N, C-alpha and C positions, 0 to 999 in steps of 0.2 A: 542611693545612700546618700544618708545625710549628713551634716556636718560632723555630730559629734564620730560615727564611722570612719569618716576620712580623717579626721586626728587619731584615732586609736591605731589607725594603719600606719599612718605615717610615723607613731610610737616605737610601735612595736616593730621588731629586726624581721620577723619571717608572720607571716599573716596568720602559717598556717598551723603555726604552733600553738596559738590561741584555743584550739575547738580541743585540744590535751593530744597525749600519748597514751593510750592506752594499753596496758600490760594484763597476759591474760593469764590465769588461774597452770602455773608450771604440773600438777597434780589434781587429782580433786580430791574433794575432803571437805574440812568447814575450816572458813577463816580464824584465825587469834589474833589477838591483835601482841604485836612484837614485843611487848614491855614483859610479856607472859611465858616469853621463852626461856628456860633454866638457865639461863648460858649470859655471863656478863657484856660477852663482847658483845650479842644479840640484842638482851635488853635496856642495852643505856646507848644503843645505835655508836655503839664504836665505828662498825662498819660500815657504816648506813644505815639507811629509813626506809620502814617497809611493814611489811606484814608478816605471819607466821600462818604456813595451812597446817592440820590436825590431815594427816592423807588418808587415802584410803585409793582402794585402786592398787597399779604395781608396775605405774613408769612414769618418769619426768619430761617434758616435753618441751619444747621453744616456748615461753611466753610470749612470744614477739618475732617478726621475722630481724635474722641479724645473724651476725657470727660466731663461734664459739671460740669464746678467748684460751679460757686452762678448763681442763677436767681432772680433778684432784688423780691421786695415782690410783686410790683407795674409790674411788669411783662413786665416794657419796655429796657430793658437790660438784658444781660450775658457776664459769660465768661466762658472762654473751655480751654484747654488744651489741644494742639494735640497729636499724639501719634508722635513725632518728639520733644516735648518739646518746644513750641513755644505758650505761653501763652497770651490768642484772648481776645477783650473784645468788644462786640459787645453792640452800646447802639444807641435805640431808639430815634432820636429826639433831642430835645434841650429843657429843664425842664420838660420834660415827665413824671417825678416823681410826679409833682405837680397834673396830673390828675388823682390818686391814683386808677391806676388800667385801669382804663375808656378805654375802646377804643382796648384792649390786652385778650389774650386769653395762658394761657400758655398748651402746650403740653408734653414737656417733661420734666421731674427733675432733680433735682440738684446730681451728682454721675452717672449720666447714662452714658455707652457710648453710642456715637453717630458716624454714618458714614456719610461723606458728604453729604447733602442732607435731611438728618433726621431732618424734623420739629421741634422746638424748641420754636416758640411763635408764633404763627396768630396773624392780627393786622386788624383792620378797618383803613383804609388810608382815607377816607374823614371824618369820627370824628376827626383823626388825625389832620389831615390838616388846618378843622376849627379850633381845640381847642391849639395845641401846639405850642407854639414859632417859632418853627423849625424842620422841617420832615427830616432834614438831619442827616443819622444816618454815626455816624463814627465807623470806625472796625480798631482799633487800635494792639498794639503788647504791650503786658503791661512788657514783658521780653529784652526789649532791648539792654543791656549788653548781652544776647546774641547772639545779630544778629551780624554780620559780613560785611551784605549786605543787603539792602533793595531797590528792584526795584516797582513802584507801577505803574501800567498799569492807563488806561482814558481810556472814550469812556461808552458804553452801555454797560451794563449785561446784563445777566441773571444768575437766583441763580439759586446752585452748576455748572453751566456749566462753568463759565467767571470765570478767574483766575485775581483777584484782587491786587494782593500783592506776590511779589516773592522774599524769604530769601535766605539768602546764611548764615549757621550758623557760 
């Protein structure tokens, strides 16, 4: 270990965070920039920064190990606090709250400890594509004040396999 490495280690409060925390795809599909979501709350990053996914498949899974905070009554969105302290918010589509739960089935429960890839919500994509304003699904970090650097991935993603965000705290 060289002098520079020793200095870097002294300067960073937690050396393991330097490698970055990976957040994996909570659903399969294609990454779309968050700014393209047709909802000002997400597009202008009011609730946090991240990416959106144009979904394929039929389920939303835990994007990392952590604890489920809230699952909305209508089962279209959930929050998760990762074991590394990142607060994530996954919101299926735009104006999907108005469907009052139609097309969504809750699998997990609030307060549950989950591992990356555990199913949280199942959905009927055909119903949602027909009835929702948009199916673009934002995946945002709601505690951006904890984040030093955010790297956003792009392209096709497979749930629980493809990283979508890389975070340095």
